[in-house]
N, C-alpha and C positions, 0 to 999 in steps of 0.2 A: 547445533543453533543454540548459545548462552544467554536465557531468560533479562530480558530487560526493565528498568524501573515499571514497567506498564503492566509488566510480565506479574511481577510483584504485585499491585493494586490489583491486579485481579483477584488471582490466585487467594490474596488476602480475606478479596470478599466472599469466597468459596467455602472456605475457612470458619467465615460470621454466620453462614447458610450453614451450617455441617455442624457447627455449635448451633442455630436456632433446633433446627431434627434431633439434634442429641436433648435437647431443653422440654423438646415436645414426644419425646419416649419410644423418638426412633432412631435408623441406624446413622451416625453423623459424616457423613457428605451433603456438597452445595454443588454449583455449577454453573459456571452462567455462559452465555452463549454471544460472541461480540463480535460483529459487522468487519468489514474491512478499512471502515474508516473511523473505529473505534466506540462507534455506539455501544451500545450494552442494549443486547434486542429480547431478551427473555435470561427468569436467572427460577432455579429451583432448588428442591434439599432434599432428598429422599424420603419416602411420603407409603413407608413399603410392611409400616402397624400394622393398619388393616388391614393385610391378612394378603396382599398384591405381593409377591416376592417379585413383579416385574418395576413398580416404580421407584428406580431408577431418576436421578434428578436429569442424566448422559440421556438415559433412555424419551423421559419426558422436551426434554432439551433439540430433538434430535428430528422428534412426533413435530413438536412446532416449528421447527423448520421446515420442516417437509411440505407444512401446511399452510406457516407463510412467508417463506423465496422461492425466489423462481429460480431453476435448476444453473444457471448462471451463479448469479451469485453465490448457491452453500458453496461451492468452495474454498471461497476466501476470507468463508467467517472461521473464528475460530469456538471454541470450542475449552476454557478450564476450568476443568474440579480440582476438590478439593486429595480426589484420591484416584489414581490411573484408571481406567473402564475396565469395566468387566467384558468378558467375550459377548454375553446379552447385550452390550454400549456400542463394546465396538464392533459390531456387529452391527444395527443401527445405521450404526456413524457414518460405516464404512457403503451401509443399499441409499442409505438419502443423501449422499457426497460432499455432505461437509469436508472440512479442508484438514485443516494443523488441533491437534488440543494437546494442550499444556496444565501439570498435573501438581503439584507439591511431594506429595510420598508417592511413588509406586505398588506396583498388586502386590512385590515383592515382597517390598519393607512389610505390606500389608500382614500380607501369610505371617512372615514373624513373627511380631508383634502380636497376634490371638492365638498364636504354636506359645510362646511365651506366655502369654495368660492364657491355655489354657481353652479354647476355647476350641472345638472341633470342624474341621471344615468345611466349607462349606459344598453346595450340589455342583457344584460349576466348577476348575481349575484354572487355577490364581494366574494366567497365563497373561505376557507382555502384551499390547495392542497391535505391538506390529509384526506378534504370532496368530492375530488371525483379522486382518488387515492391515499385508507388509504395504502398502503405496499411501498410507496417510504421513504426513509427516506427525511426532513426538516432542516433547521435548517436558524433566520433568527427570528424579525429581528436584523440591528447590528445598538446600537441608532442613533450614533454619521453622519453616515453613512442616517440611514435615514433623520435626520435635512434637510441634504445636495437631499434626492431627493426631496425631502419639496420644495427646492424653487426653483424648477425646474420646478415644477407644477402648484406652484404662480407665478412665470413667466410666467407659455404657459397662466393662465386662465386670472391675471387680469394686 
């Protein structure tokens, strides 16, 4: 499936949230949870700077969905995110039963960018969502928005 104008609008908000995270001294990631009817249900940004490396926005949105959405509503909900889910977030997304994931930049792109910047790899392999949760429909990246996300990571690490 190709990205729609609605997808790009939501992804643009994710990049704005990633910018907010960076400006707050955190890693630049932001995400939205959107209902089947297009209503934005929740949004969050990365909050790992406080020392809890699990405070990814995608993980927080999975928890929010588990608490606030009926099980039959979750598969129709979409998570939009500035960066493709890490394996932890992919697993949480799948266990909660959420639907489609749309990302602005991929895990492979992030790994390449961080390598170019001399940032050592993290403790978890940068696997694509489909390697962790093969049943989830996934769309992305968006090249224009990915370039904006790359610039956020460059700002963070230079």
